[in-house]
C-alpha positions, 0 to 999 in steps of 0.5 A: 149865452152859450149853453154848456151841456155835460156831453156835447153842445153846439151853437151858431151866431150870425155876424152882421155889419156894424162899422162901415168902410170894410166892404170888399165890394160896396154892393155886397154887405159883409156877413159871417158866423161863429160856431161854438162846439163844446164836448166834455169841457173842451171848446172849439170856435170856428169863425167865417167871414165874407165880403170883407176888404182885403188890405194888401199893405196890412194897414188893417188886420182883422181880429176875432173876439168874444166878449162878456158884456154884463155885469163885468165886461170882458173882451178877449182877442182870440187872434188874427183872422186872415182875409184873402183877396176874395174877401173871405176868411176862416179861423179855428180856436180851441179853449177850456169851456169852463175857464175861457183863456183863464178868465175864470168864466165859462163860455156860457157867460160870453154873449158877444162874438165879432171881428174887429179891425186893428190899424197897423201900429195900433194907431186907431182909437176906439173899437172898430168892429166890422162884424158882430153878433150876439147870443141874445138881443144885442146890448145897447151899450156893448161898445162902450162897455167893452172899450172901458174894459180893454187896455189900449182902447179909448172910450171916445170916438171909434176913430174908424178912419175906414168908416163913414157912418154905420153902413156908409162906405169910404176908402180906408185911410181917408180922414173924417171930414176930409175934402179932397177937392179943396172946395167949400162943402155944400149942405146935403139935400134931404131926399124924400126917398130915404125910406125906400133906400133904407128898405133896399139896404135892409133887403141887401143885408137879408140876402147876404145873411141868408147866403151865410145861413145856407153855407153854414147849414151845409157845412154843419150837415156834411157829416150826415147822410143825405136822403130822399124819404118821401114817395113824392119829393118836396120841391126845393127841399134837401133832407138829411138823416140825423140819427139812428131813429130815422129822424130827418132834418131838411132845408127848403128854398124858394124858386130863387134858391133862397132859404125859407124853411127849416124842416123837422121830420119824425117817423110815424104812421098816419092816424087822424087821432095822432094827427091832432096830438102832433099838431099840438107840438107844431107837426102840422103835416104828414107825408108818406114815405117811399112805397106808402100812401096817405091812408090810415096806418101807412108809414111816413113822417110828421113834419114841422116847419120853422121860418128861417127868417123869424124862427117861428113855427109855420104851416106851409101849404104842401102839395102831394100831387105826383 
Protein backbone atom coordinates (compact mmCIF):
# COMPACT_ATOMS: atom_id res chain seq x y z
CA UNK A 1 0.00 0.00 0.00
CA UNK A 2 1.07 3.61 -0.63
CA UNK A 3 1.47 5.45 2.66
CA UNK A 4 -0.15 8.86 3.07
CA UNK A 5 1.78 11.16 5.35
CA UNK A 6 0.35 14.37 6.79
CA UNK A 7 2.71 16.61 4.83
CA UNK A 8 4.62 14.82 2.09
CA UNK A 9 5.28 11.28 0.96
CA UNK A 10 6.77 9.68 -2.11
CA UNK A 11 6.97 6.09 -3.30
CA UNK A 12 8.04 4.29 -6.45
CA UNK A 13 6.88 1.00 -7.94
CA UNK A 14 8.92 -0.86 -10.54
CA UNK A 15 6.83 -2.23 -13.43
CA UNK A 16 7.90 -5.55 -14.98
CA UNK A 17 6.72 -7.52 -18.01
CA UNK A 18 3.52 -9.52 -17.56
CA UNK A 19 1.94 -10.31 -20.97
CA UNK A 20 4.30 -10.83 -23.89
CA UNK A 21 3.96 -9.58 -27.44
CA UNK A 22 4.47 -5.89 -26.82
CA UNK A 23 8.24 -5.60 -27.11
CA UNK A 24 9.57 -2.81 -29.29
CA UNK A 25 12.60 -5.01 -29.82
CA UNK A 26 12.46 -8.74 -29.14
CA UNK A 27 15.92 -8.57 -27.57
CA UNK A 28 14.86 -5.98 -24.98
CA UNK A 29 12.44 -6.57 -22.13
CA UNK A 30 9.86 -3.80 -21.51
CA UNK A 31 10.20 -2.08 -18.15
CA UNK A 32 8.95 0.98 -16.34
CA UNK A 33 8.09 2.59 -13.04
CA UNK A 34 5.37 4.65 -11.42
CA UNK A 35 6.10 7.40 -8.90
CA UNK A 36 3.43 8.48 -6.42
CA UNK A 37 3.80 11.81 -4.63
CA UNK A 38 1.34 13.11 -2.03
CA UNK A 39 1.49 16.59 -0.53
CA UNK A 40 -1.21 17.98 1.76
CA UNK A 41 -3.78 15.54 0.37
CA UNK A 42 -3.01 16.31 -3.28
CA UNK A 43 -1.61 13.38 -5.23
CA UNK A 44 0.41 13.16 -8.42
CA UNK A 45 1.31 9.97 -10.23
CA UNK A 46 4.05 9.83 -12.86
CA UNK A 47 4.40 6.77 -15.09
CA UNK A 48 7.33 5.91 -17.34
CA UNK A 49 7.76 2.98 -19.73
CA UNK A 50 10.36 1.91 -22.24
CA UNK A 51 10.80 -0.81 -24.88
CA UNK A 52 7.05 -1.05 -25.55
CA UNK A 53 5.88 -1.65 -29.11
CA UNK A 54 4.69 1.41 -31.01
CA UNK A 55 1.53 0.86 -33.07
CA UNK A 56 1.54 3.38 -35.91
CA UNK A 57 -1.95 2.29 -37.01
CA UNK A 58 -3.36 2.67 -33.50
CA UNK A 59 -4.46 -0.97 -33.41
CA UNK A 60 -3.55 -1.02 -29.72
CA UNK A 61 -3.52 1.87 -27.29
CA UNK A 62 -1.85 1.84 -23.89
CA UNK A 63 -3.72 2.82 -20.73
CA UNK A 64 -2.24 3.40 -17.31
CA UNK A 65 -4.19 1.89 -14.46
CA UNK A 66 -4.12 1.58 -10.70
CA UNK A 67 -5.98 -1.10 -8.79
CA UNK A 68 -7.09 -2.22 -5.37
CA UNK A 69 -7.02 -6.02 -5.36
CA UNK A 70 -8.47 -6.89 -1.95
CA UNK A 71 -10.98 -7.28 -0.40
CA UNK A 72 -13.26 -5.50 -2.91
CA UNK A 73 -11.31 -5.15 -6.18
CA UNK A 74 -11.32 -1.77 -7.93
CA UNK A 75 -9.67 -1.06 -11.29
CA UNK A 76 -9.21 2.55 -12.41
CA UNK A 77 -8.24 3.51 -15.96
CA UNK A 78 -6.36 6.79 -15.50
CA UNK A 79 -5.98 7.56 -19.19
CA UNK A 80 -3.86 6.97 -22.27
CA UNK A 81 -0.09 6.56 -22.06
CA UNK A 82 1.31 7.67 -25.41
CA UNK A 83 4.24 5.52 -26.58
CA UNK A 84 6.50 7.06 -29.21
CA UNK A 85 8.30 5.32 -32.06
CA UNK A 86 11.29 4.71 -29.75
CA UNK A 87 9.11 2.62 -27.45
CA UNK A 88 9.10 5.21 -24.64
CA UNK A 89 6.24 6.96 -22.91
CA UNK A 90 5.59 9.12 -19.88
CA UNK A 91 2.41 10.44 -18.31
CA UNK A 92 1.31 12.45 -15.28
CA UNK A 93 -2.02 12.26 -13.44
CA UNK A 94 -3.30 14.25 -10.46
CA UNK A 95 -5.75 12.91 -7.90
CA UNK A 96 -7.31 13.40 -4.48
CA UNK A 97 -5.12 11.25 -2.21
CA UNK A 98 -8.00 10.60 0.20
CA UNK A 99 -10.69 9.87 -2.41
CA UNK A 100 -9.10 8.67 -5.64
CA UNK A 101 -11.39 9.26 -8.64
CA UNK A 102 -14.35 9.55 -6.24
CA UNK A 103 -14.13 5.86 -5.31
CA UNK A 104 -14.19 6.58 -1.60
CA UNK A 105 -10.75 4.96 -1.26
CA UNK A 106 -7.50 6.73 -0.46
CA UNK A 107 -4.37 6.07 -2.51
CA UNK A 108 -3.03 3.97 0.39
CA UNK A 109 -5.64 1.31 -0.47
CA UNK A 110 -4.31 0.81 -4.02
CA UNK A 111 -1.61 -1.84 -4.33
CA UNK A 112 -1.30 -2.57 -8.06
CA UNK A 113 -0.04 -0.27 -10.81
CA UNK A 114 0.42 -1.03 -14.47
CA UNK A 115 -0.04 -0.44 -18.17
CA UNK A 116 -2.73 -2.29 -20.10
CA UNK A 117 -3.13 -2.56 -23.87
CA UNK A 118 -6.60 -1.99 -25.32
CA UNK A 119 -7.38 -3.23 -28.82
CA UNK A 120 -8.91 -0.65 -31.12
CA UNK A 121 -12.67 -0.90 -30.94
CA UNK A 122 -12.46 -2.85 -27.64
CA UNK A 123 -12.37 -6.08 -29.63
CA UNK A 124 -10.07 -7.94 -27.26
CA UNK A 125 -11.46 -9.75 -24.25
CA UNK A 126 -9.71 -10.07 -20.93
CA UNK A 127 -7.12 -7.82 -19.34
CA UNK A 128 -4.01 -7.45 -21.49
CA UNK A 129 -1.24 -6.14 -19.29
CA UNK A 130 2.26 -5.60 -20.76
CA UNK A 131 3.62 -4.07 -17.52
CA UNK A 132 2.60 -4.16 -13.87
CA UNK A 133 4.03 -3.83 -10.39
CA UNK A 134 2.82 -4.01 -6.81
CA UNK A 135 3.55 -2.15 -3.59
CA UNK A 136 3.98 -5.54 -1.91
CA UNK A 137 3.98 -9.13 -3.06
CA UNK A 138 2.17 -9.51 -6.39
CA UNK A 139 -1.28 -11.04 -5.67
CA UNK A 140 -1.62 -14.50 -7.23
CA UNK A 141 -5.11 -13.95 -8.63
CA UNK A 142 -4.86 -10.24 -9.37
CA UNK A 143 -5.95 -10.52 -13.00
CA UNK A 144 -9.07 -12.57 -12.24
CA UNK A 145 -10.04 -10.21 -9.43
CA UNK A 146 -9.69 -7.10 -11.59
CA UNK A 147 -11.41 -8.60 -14.63
CA UNK A 148 -14.43 -9.57 -12.55
CA UNK A 149 -14.65 -6.05 -11.12
CA UNK A 150 -14.50 -4.19 -14.43
CA UNK A 151 -17.27 -3.54 -16.91
CA UNK A 152 -16.25 -4.52 -20.42
CA UNK A 153 -13.80 -7.20 -19.35
CA UNK A 154 -14.28 -10.93 -19.49
CA UNK A 155 -13.10 -13.54 -16.98
CA UNK A 156 -12.11 -15.99 -19.69
CA UNK A 157 -8.91 -15.96 -21.77
CA UNK A 158 -6.85 -12.80 -21.74
CA UNK A 159 -7.59 -12.75 -25.45
CA UNK A 160 -4.16 -11.32 -26.07
CA UNK A 161 -3.80 -11.59 -29.82
CA UNK A 162 -0.44 -9.92 -29.47
CA UNK A 163 0.99 -12.42 -27.04
CA UNK A 164 2.14 -15.99 -27.04
CA UNK A 165 2.81 -17.06 -23.47
CA UNK A 166 3.82 -14.79 -20.63
CA UNK A 167 7.17 -13.76 -22.03
CA UNK A 168 6.99 -15.07 -25.59
CA UNK A 169 6.82 -12.86 -28.67
CA UNK A 170 4.41 -12.97 -31.58
CA UNK A 171 3.61 -10.06 -33.87
CA UNK A 172 0.38 -8.41 -32.76
CA UNK A 173 -2.62 -9.38 -34.86
CA UNK A 174 -1.75 -13.07 -35.31
CA UNK A 175 -4.44 -15.41 -34.02
CA UNK A 176 -3.58 -17.89 -31.32
CA UNK A 177 -2.83 -21.18 -32.99
CA UNK A 178 -2.55 -19.68 -36.48
CA UNK A 179 -0.37 -21.69 -38.89
CA UNK A 180 0.63 -19.37 -41.76
CA UNK A 181 2.37 -22.10 -43.80
CA UNK A 182 -0.71 -24.32 -43.95
CA UNK A 183 1.39 -27.35 -43.05
CA UNK A 184 0.73 -29.73 -40.21
CA UNK A 185 2.23 -28.60 -36.92
CA UNK A 186 4.95 -30.73 -35.44
CA UNK A 187 5.21 -31.56 -31.77
CA UNK A 188 8.00 -29.34 -30.43
CA UNK A 189 11.07 -31.11 -29.13
CA UNK A 190 11.77 -30.69 -25.42
CA UNK A 191 15.24 -29.26 -24.96
CA UNK A 192 17.49 -29.92 -21.98
CA UNK A 193 18.71 -26.32 -22.19
CA UNK A 194 15.51 -24.93 -20.70
CA UNK A 195 17.16 -23.92 -17.43
CA UNK A 196 20.00 -21.91 -19.06
CA UNK A 197 17.46 -20.17 -21.33
CA UNK A 198 15.37 -19.24 -18.30
CA UNK A 199 18.49 -18.02 -16.52
CA UNK A 200 19.43 -15.84 -19.50
CA UNK A 201 15.88 -14.45 -19.64
CA UNK A 202 16.00 -13.58 -15.95
CA UNK A 203 19.39 -11.90 -16.41
CA UNK A 204 17.96 -9.84 -19.27
CA UNK A 205 15.02 -8.77 -17.13
CA UNK A 206 17.35 -7.82 -14.27
CA UNK A 207 19.46 -5.69 -16.60
CA UNK A 208 16.45 -3.78 -17.95
CA UNK A 209 14.97 -3.28 -14.48
CA UNK A 210 18.36 -2.04 -13.27
CA UNK A 211 18.45 0.51 -16.09
CA UNK A 212 14.98 1.77 -15.17
CA UNK A 213 16.05 2.05 -11.50
CA UNK A 214 19.06 4.14 -12.48
CA UNK A 215 16.94 6.45 -14.65
CA UNK A 216 14.38 6.76 -11.87
CA UNK A 217 16.98 7.58 -9.22
CA UNK A 218 18.59 10.22 -11.43
CA UNK A 219 15.19 11.78 -12.06
CA UNK A 220 14.32 11.80 -8.35
CA UNK A 221 17.64 13.33 -7.28
CA UNK A 222 17.76 16.14 -9.85
CA UNK A 223 16.45 18.62 -7.28
CA UNK A 224 19.35 17.97 -4.87
CA UNK A 225 22.91 19.32 -5.26
CA UNK A 226 25.64 16.87 -6.21
CA UNK A 227 28.59 16.84 -3.83
CA UNK A 228 31.94 15.14 -3.36
CA UNK A 229 32.15 14.88 0.43
CA UNK A 230 35.28 12.74 0.87
CA UNK A 231 39.01 13.33 0.94
CA UNK A 232 39.42 10.10 -1.02
CA UNK A 233 36.42 9.67 -3.36
CA UNK A 234 34.67 6.33 -3.57
CA UNK A 235 35.08 4.83 -7.02
CA UNK A 236 31.94 4.74 -9.22
CA UNK A 237 29.85 6.51 -6.58
CA UNK A 238 27.80 9.70 -7.03
CA UNK A 239 26.65 11.68 -3.99
CA UNK A 240 23.90 14.21 -3.28
CA UNK A 241 23.36 16.44 -0.26
CA UNK A 242 19.74 15.76 0.72
CA UNK A 243 19.01 18.19 3.58
CA UNK A 244 20.32 21.09 5.64
CA UNK A 245 21.93 18.72 8.17
CA UNK A 246 24.49 17.62 5.55
CA UNK A 247 23.07 14.11 5.22
CA UNK A 248 24.15 12.55 1.95
CA UNK A 249 22.72 9.92 -0.37
CA UNK A 250 24.68 8.03 -3.01
CA UNK A 251 24.36 5.46 -5.74
CA UNK A 252 27.27 3.14 -6.46
CA UNK A 253 27.77 1.32 -9.75
CA UNK A 254 30.08 -1.50 -10.70
CA UNK A 255 32.68 -1.28 -13.49
CA UNK A 256 29.94 -2.01 -16.06
CA UNK A 257 27.92 0.98 -14.74
CA UNK A 258 25.30 -1.32 -13.23
CA UNK A 259 23.66 -0.07 -10.05
CA UNK A 260 24.79 -2.22 -7.09
CA UNK A 261 24.35 -0.17 -3.89
CA UNK A 262 22.36 2.68 -2.42
CA UNK A 263 24.40 4.55 0.18
CA UNK A 264 23.36 6.71 3.12
CA UNK A 265 25.75 9.06 4.92
CA UNK A 266 25.34 10.67 8.34
CA UNK A 267 27.94 13.26 9.44
CA UNK A 268 29.91 12.54 12.60
CA UNK A 269 33.34 12.30 14.20
CA UNK A 270 35.41 9.12 14.21
CA UNK A 271 35.41 7.39 17.58
CA UNK A 272 35.86 3.70 18.35
CA UNK A 273 33.04 3.68 20.91
CA UNK A 274 30.63 5.46 18.56
CA UNK A 275 31.65 2.98 15.85
CA UNK A 276 30.15 0.07 17.78
CA UNK A 277 26.91 1.97 18.29
CA UNK A 278 26.63 2.96 14.63
CA UNK A 279 27.22 -0.62 13.50
CA UNK A 280 24.11 -1.64 15.44
CA UNK A 281 22.11 0.56 13.04
CA UNK A 282 23.80 -0.72 9.87
CA UNK A 283 26.39 2.07 9.52
CA UNK A 284 29.39 -0.22 9.21
CA UNK A 285 31.81 2.24 7.58
CA UNK A 286 33.23 5.65 8.39
CA UNK A 287 34.97 7.79 5.78
CA UNK A 288 36.88 11.05 6.35
CA UNK A 289 35.54 14.27 4.88
CA UNK A 290 37.71 16.58 2.80
CA UNK A 291 40.90 17.73 4.56
CA UNK A 292 40.36 15.14 7.30
CA UNK A 293 42.01 11.81 8.13
CA UNK A 294 40.84 8.60 9.77
CA UNK A 295 41.87 9.48 13.32
CA UNK A 296 40.03 9.80 16.62
CA UNK A 297 38.00 13.04 16.56
CA UNK A 298 38.29 13.64 12.81
CA UNK A 299 35.14 14.67 10.93
CA UNK A 300 33.54 12.49 8.29
CA UNK A 301 30.51 10.35 7.48
CA UNK A 302 29.09 7.13 8.84
CA UNK A 303 27.94 5.09 5.85
CA UNK A 304 25.24 2.46 5.39
CA UNK A 305 24.91 0.49 2.15
CA UNK A 306 21.83 -1.25 0.76
CA UNK A 307 21.98 -3.89 -1.96
CA UNK A 308 20.01 -2.40 -4.88
CA UNK A 309 18.76 -5.84 -5.95
CA UNK A 310 17.73 -7.37 -2.62
CA UNK A 311 17.09 -4.29 -0.45
CA UNK A 312 19.24 -5.79 2.32
CA UNK A 313 21.86 -3.94 4.37
CA UNK A 314 25.37 -4.98 3.33
CA UNK A 315 28.94 -4.21 4.37
CA UNK A 316 31.07 -3.87 1.21
CA UNK A 317 34.84 -3.69 1.51
CA UNK A 318 35.86 -0.11 0.71
CA UNK A 319 39.36 1.10 -0.03
CA UNK A 320 40.81 4.18 1.68
CA UNK A 321 43.98 4.30 -0.40
CA UNK A 322 44.87 7.58 -2.03
